[in-house]
Wavefront OBJ file of the C-alpha trace (Angstrom):
o trace
v -20.705 -0.109 27.751
v -23.220 -1.412 25.227
v -21.736 -3.848 22.750
v -23.758 -2.915 19.683
v -23.000 -0.015 17.400
v -26.655 0.997 17.139
v -27.126 1.436 20.878
v -23.687 3.021 21.215
v -24.464 5.484 18.434
v -27.646 6.622 20.166
v -25.851 6.973 23.494
v -23.017 9.116 22.262
v -25.263 11.337 20.168
v -27.157 12.190 23.343
v -24.091 12.876 25.460
v -22.953 16.428 26.226
v -20.069 17.581 24.067
v -17.352 17.274 26.699
v -14.036 16.868 24.934
v -11.452 14.161 25.582
v -8.687 14.476 23.023
v -10.688 16.794 20.769
v -9.537 20.386 21.037
v -11.803 22.631 23.204
v -11.143 25.649 20.968
v -13.070 24.033 18.134
v -16.823 24.228 17.549
v -16.585 21.017 15.499
v -17.068 17.640 17.173
v -16.781 14.355 15.319
v -17.430 10.723 16.090
v -15.324 8.344 14.037
v -14.067 4.847 13.443
v -10.320 4.367 13.961
v -8.119 1.633 12.519
v -4.994 2.202 14.571
v -1.966 0.538 16.146
v -3.229 0.695 19.746
v -6.985 0.882 19.227
v -9.438 -0.244 16.565
v -13.013 0.819 17.178
v -15.362 3.795 17.398
v -14.820 7.044 19.304
v -17.817 9.216 20.198
v -18.099 12.973 19.908
v -17.217 13.301 23.594
v -14.013 11.336 23.081
v -15.432 8.185 24.701
v -15.004 4.631 23.425
v -18.312 3.575 21.904
v -17.187 0.267 20.398
v -13.934 -1.672 20.775
v -12.925 -4.514 18.452
v -10.461 -5.733 21.122
v -7.937 -6.288 18.324
v -5.596 -3.350 17.566
v -3.413 -2.694 14.514
v -6.124 -2.672 11.859
v -5.254 -1.232 8.459
v -8.653 -0.115 7.199
v -12.330 -0.317 8.017
v -15.842 0.938 7.412
v -18.985 1.368 9.433
v -21.559 0.150 6.913
v -25.005 1.606 6.276
v -26.672 -1.265 8.166
v -24.533 -0.619 11.255
v -22.187 -3.556 10.683
v -18.467 -2.893 10.926
v -15.996 -4.168 8.312
v -12.343 -4.221 9.382
v -9.109 -5.228 7.679
v -6.034 -6.374 9.591
v -2.842 -7.641 7.964
v -3.850 -11.253 8.610
v -7.639 -11.184 8.185
v -10.799 -9.291 7.339
v -13.844 -9.459 9.614
v -17.370 -8.118 9.469
v -19.188 -7.653 12.784
v -22.942 -7.355 13.104
v -24.730 -5.228 15.713
v -24.401 -8.036 18.281
v -20.620 -7.957 17.737
v -20.800 -11.376 16.091
v -18.362 -12.088 13.259
v -20.531 -12.818 10.227
v -17.804 -12.689 7.541
v -14.154 -13.683 7.740
v -11.399 -13.842 5.147
v -7.874 -14.917 6.105
v -4.636 -14.527 4.208
v -3.519 -17.785 2.606
v 0.216 -17.377 3.375
v 1.967 -16.078 6.505
v 4.158 -13.623 4.582
v 1.195 -12.014 2.824
v -0.430 -8.800 4.041
v -4.022 -7.765 3.583
v -4.267 -4.011 3.146
v -7.821 -2.824 2.828
v -11.426 -3.980 2.758
v -14.321 -2.174 1.089
v -17.974 -3.209 0.773
v -19.053 -2.826 -2.846
v -22.483 -1.835 -4.111
v -23.176 -5.407 -5.313
v -22.610 -6.791 -1.800
v -19.158 -8.202 -2.480
v -16.139 -7.131 -0.452
v -12.954 -5.881 -2.120
v -9.646 -6.757 -0.417
v -6.021 -6.081 -1.348
v -3.422 -8.832 -0.943
v 0.297 -8.041 -0.976
v 2.817 -10.831 -1.521
v 4.510 -12.776 -4.296
v 1.400 -12.341 -6.421
v -0.088 -9.013 -5.362
v -3.720 -8.644 -6.301
v -7.165 -7.335 -5.524
v -9.784 -9.921 -4.702
v -13.525 -9.595 -4.458
v -15.247 -12.054 -2.145
v -18.942 -12.886 -1.820
v -20.980 -13.089 1.379
v -19.641 -16.611 1.999
v -16.040 -15.389 1.908
v -15.382 -17.027 -1.462
v -13.166 -15.300 -4.036
v -15.275 -14.399 -7.059
v -12.821 -12.045 -8.804
v -9.053 -11.572 -8.852
v -7.202 -8.603 -10.348
v -3.374 -8.719 -10.628
v -1.473 -5.639 -9.480
v 1.880 -4.158 -10.511
v 3.477 -2.513 -7.457
v 7.006 -2.586 -8.949
v 8.558 -4.086 -5.800
v 8.769 -7.438 -4.022
v 8.809 -5.658 -0.641
v 5.485 -7.054 0.576
v 4.815 -4.359 3.162
v 5.459 -1.539 0.706
v 3.483 -2.772 -2.280
v -0.025 -1.409 -1.894
v -2.195 0.711 0.356
v -5.767 2.074 0.249
v -7.226 0.692 -2.990
v -10.761 1.660 -3.934
v -13.176 0.658 -6.701
v -14.363 3.449 -8.982
v -17.843 3.953 -10.377
v -16.616 2.951 -13.838
v -15.639 -0.488 -12.492
v -11.909 0.200 -12.447
v -9.690 0.160 -9.348
v -7.637 3.064 -7.978
v -4.519 1.722 -6.245
v -1.653 3.596 -4.507
v 1.751 1.879 -4.813
v 4.242 3.350 -2.356
v 7.676 2.459 -3.743
v 6.460 2.908 -7.313
v 5.613 6.522 -6.394
v 2.427 6.020 -8.347
v -1.342 5.839 -8.093
v -2.490 3.455 -10.814
v -5.933 2.885 -12.262
v -6.564 -0.737 -13.241
v -9.246 -2.244 -15.396
v -10.844 -5.474 -14.042
v -8.453 -7.549 -16.212
v -5.408 -5.878 -14.599
v -4.634 -3.505 -17.466
v -3.307 -0.147 -16.264
v -5.193 2.679 -17.979
v -3.862 5.676 -16.056
v -0.986 6.506 -13.696
v -0.432 9.509 -11.462
v 3.216 9.840 -10.432
v 3.916 11.310 -6.988
v 7.694 11.853 -7.172
v 7.217 15.538 -7.930
v 10.433 17.407 -8.700
v 9.120 20.467 -6.873
v 9.051 18.434 -3.646
v 12.541 16.955 -4.098
v 11.800 13.932 -6.275
v 12.088 10.438 -4.842
v 14.450 11.568 -2.097
v 11.448 13.273 -0.477
v 9.745 9.842 -0.104
v 6.378 11.158 -1.247
v 4.891 7.677 -1.204
v 1.157 7.604 -2.009
v -1.007 6.024 0.680
v -4.660 7.050 0.327
v -6.050 8.076 -3.069
v -9.618 9.381 -3.213
v -11.409 9.981 -6.513
v -13.906 12.777 -6.076
v -17.067 13.651 -7.971
v -15.329 16.406 -9.944
v -12.748 13.933 -11.261
v -9.910 15.182 -9.069
v -7.934 12.814 -6.853
v -6.867 13.540 -3.269
v -3.618 11.758 -2.288
v -1.712 11.574 1.005
v 2.062 11.412 0.585
v 3.233 9.652 3.783
v 6.953 10.272 4.453
v 6.791 13.392 2.295
v 4.432 14.893 4.902
v 2.160 16.351 2.254
v -1.390 16.014 0.974
v -2.152 16.944 -2.624
v -5.216 17.224 -4.815
v -4.578 16.352 -8.447
v -6.621 17.246 -11.499
v -7.442 14.538 -14.085
v -4.050 15.158 -15.735
v -2.168 14.571 -12.489
v -1.297 18.224 -11.944
v -1.345 19.609 -8.384
v -4.172 22.086 -7.853
v -4.173 22.111 -4.025
v -1.658 20.966 -1.462
v -0.684 21.285 2.181
v 2.580 20.691 4.002
v 4.088 21.613 7.353
v 5.501 24.925 6.092
v 2.040 26.504 6.401
v 1.226 25.199 9.892
v 2.615 25.645 13.377
v 3.847 22.545 15.181
v 4.276 20.315 12.108
v 0.954 18.421 12.344
v 1.670 16.329 9.226
v 3.643 13.326 10.474
v 3.480 10.429 8.019
v -0.048 11.255 6.799
v -1.789 8.017 5.910
v -5.589 8.004 6.053
v -7.654 10.886 4.736
v -11.310 11.704 4.130
v -12.929 14.488 2.123
v -16.062 15.603 3.949
v -19.322 16.714 2.284
v -18.560 20.356 3.177
v -15.268 20.217 1.283
v -13.026 19.993 4.353
v -10.338 17.317 4.566
v -9.531 15.175 7.614
v -6.048 13.644 7.802
v -4.475 11.002 10.042
v -0.888 11.691 11.105
v -0.012 8.047 11.671
v 3.584 8.751 12.676
v 2.713 11.202 15.444
v 3.733 9.760 18.816
v 2.374 12.750 20.732
v 0.238 15.781 20.065
v -2.087 15.885 17.071
v -3.074 12.460 15.697
v -5.852 13.605 13.346
v -6.845 17.029 12.095
v -9.254 18.742 9.738
v -8.462 21.555 7.316
v -10.872 23.694 5.333
v -10.466 24.694 1.688
v -8.389 27.694 2.756
v -5.969 25.408 4.630
v -7.061 26.481 8.104
v -7.016 23.792 10.796
v -10.540 23.697 12.241
v -10.454 20.490 14.345
v -7.834 18.277 15.953
v -7.774 14.976 17.845
v -4.876 14.122 20.165
v -5.565 10.667 21.608
v -5.292 7.374 19.650
v -3.049 7.087 16.596
v -4.869 6.360 13.353
v -3.724 4.394 10.322
v -7.061 5.083 8.691
v -10.453 6.222 9.933
v -14.014 7.132 8.979
v -15.774 10.253 10.211
v -19.307 9.186 11.214
v -21.021 12.254 12.677
v -20.350 15.960 13.011
v -22.043 17.856 15.833
v -24.495 14.974 16.310
v -25.467 14.768 12.627
v -24.539 11.645 10.605
v -22.527 12.360 7.471
v -24.513 11.969 4.271
v -23.485 9.931 1.253
v -20.755 7.374 0.707
v -17.604 8.263 2.673
v -14.808 9.602 0.481
v -11.878 7.917 2.242
l 1 2 3 4 5 6 7 8 9 10 11 12 13 14 15 16 17 18 19 20 21 22 23 24 25 26 27 28 29 30 31 32 33 34 35 36 37 38 39 40 41 42 43 44 45 46 47 48 49 50 51 52 53 54 55 56 57 58 59 60 61 62 63 64 65 66 67 68 69 70 71 72 73 74 75 76 77 78 79 80 81 82 83 84 85 86 87 88 89 90 91 92 93 94 95 96 97 98 99 100 101 102 103 104 105 106 107 108 109 110 111 112 113 114 115 116 117 118 119 120 121 122 123 124 125 126 127 128 129 130 131 132 133 134 135 136 137 138 139 140 141 142 143 144 145 146 147 148 149 150 151 152 153 154 155 156 157 158 159 160 161 162 163 164 165 166 167 168 169 170 171 172 173 174 175 176 177 178 179 180 181 182 183 184 185 186 187 188 189 190 191 192 193 194 195 196 197 198 199 200 201 202 203 204 205 206 207 208 209 210 211 212 213 214 215 216 217 218 219 220 221 222 223 224 225 226 227 228 229 230 231 232 233 234 235 236 237 238 239 240 241 242 243 244 245 246 247 248 249 250 251 252 253 254 255 256 257 258 259 260 261 262 263 264 265 266 267 268 269 270 271 272 273 274 275 276 277 278 279 280 281 282 283 284 285 286 287 288 289 290 291 292 293 294 295 296 297 298 299 300 301 302 303 304 305
């Protein structure tokens, strides 16, 4: 197995589309990065391992435009180059802290979430030095349940899901909250339904896609926070939504979802706008992921995940 992503990418694009874990009834075949409890790396369209970090249990990660791979674990963030050399590292400063996500920003900095006694977002430069710190308000001192997939918006603000607050909050760079989407919807059973927000994706039309973990739902909200699209297990056979965590909206409008809690069966699946399941993956569990190619064609644009 080649150790670089570039060579691995070429090899799996040229392989026949034999499926291993991807459902044979589907005409859709994806390659993707997985940040998961047993495996963190890249899976090819034939279901083969293209790249293995050799360190499982990652929380988040991106395959960058230059082929480098940025990964966040609870204890550290690493960036690997094409030779699988670690060229950037950021470690948590206290043992009881948890790092939650890592995102490469357009200015070259890397955004990381830190949960702990002083939860915050940090931006680090290429040397791993903190150049910006944004305080967060997760409304709980439960470190593990404070924050999940935070992302920086085009307006410079930060979109941050807070699980036990049942809220997706938008922060200005000084930490001021300028907007909040509540996820304890009465129609779903309120807080008893444990509709904790995990991934929140701001789309070009201003809507926000949110996965609701223990509530086993995915919703799309308009700018006022009203539900305009949603899926749950009542519309599917076999209950494929099991603690949905990671999600990605594809360029064609389809949505891919990671059922992190699934111990068997479907681990990831794709639905179209009409809520039809058009692709499934049954092998490694995924906390989060990034779809890289579809039917041998790289996805265009910044990944909405």
